[in-house]
Steps between C-alpha positions, in 0.01 A plus 500: 500500500500157660696460820564870553151639460387786280637826641242707312219297654660544844503877438133491399413307815693751713311788333165331575604459864593869522163594349317281752694654788407848377131403468505353852645826637245709308207289618620516862537879475151534353352276769674698775392834350136388484511388861650828615246696295200336669296746707508281806609631838550270796763294678415212263551727199839611629602137563378407151708776341807395698446143384472618139835680532668193654353277230622735228851496650493118502379494139785735409749257660347212305513700176868576572556124525341456158722777362802322651397174328471692172848644550638150560336378179651789307841427649464132408399593144823699465696207638337267247580744219865502607517118512344473155744761365798323663397168348456654154839676521682184615332297226597755234861530622542123534365420156719771346807379689452146369460632144798736522727245667407226256574728202825613657619142554426402142669813362813443710508133412469572127799734517711248691397205287654655196829520685489181709292258299164329531589279799469797734144589398316292758707617798496862397128520433379329815303770682563580867146392592549132409490392867279782631151436636372770261567478127332649194298178460355486853421859600175567687191624322461874452404671824572194717622580852797265441658778291603654832701183572645506147608859555669419833684205345619689191610797711698253714665369183582854390277469196262784592 
């Protein structure tokens, strides 16, 4: 996926983070349960059990942070998917516009040439993109982020 990253891989990474957070919570709960189950009665035992509960609460906060990081990765993956889809759509629409407009110019010119003569052919068939920074011969590679710029320019020209 190049510059954008692979959204499926980002989703897989987020899932692994969620699994790790769940394992951390489970292990903390098991550890706390074992400590509370110990047949030990004293002030030290009570302090130990309180410490276990505080530690478990801290582990839960840390696991929530991991879950938050996973959520951010998932959100980013969706963002990347949208960018990739936008680029593909702009590329498709731009290429089709150039094809359709080029055919249209030639068809119109052919009709007028019959009536007005061959001297008009060059002026009538010159496409509107002659002086544009983006033309059919210099479009970005498929999937390139510059398609977003192409889309903005062509929308500004009323082409898309």
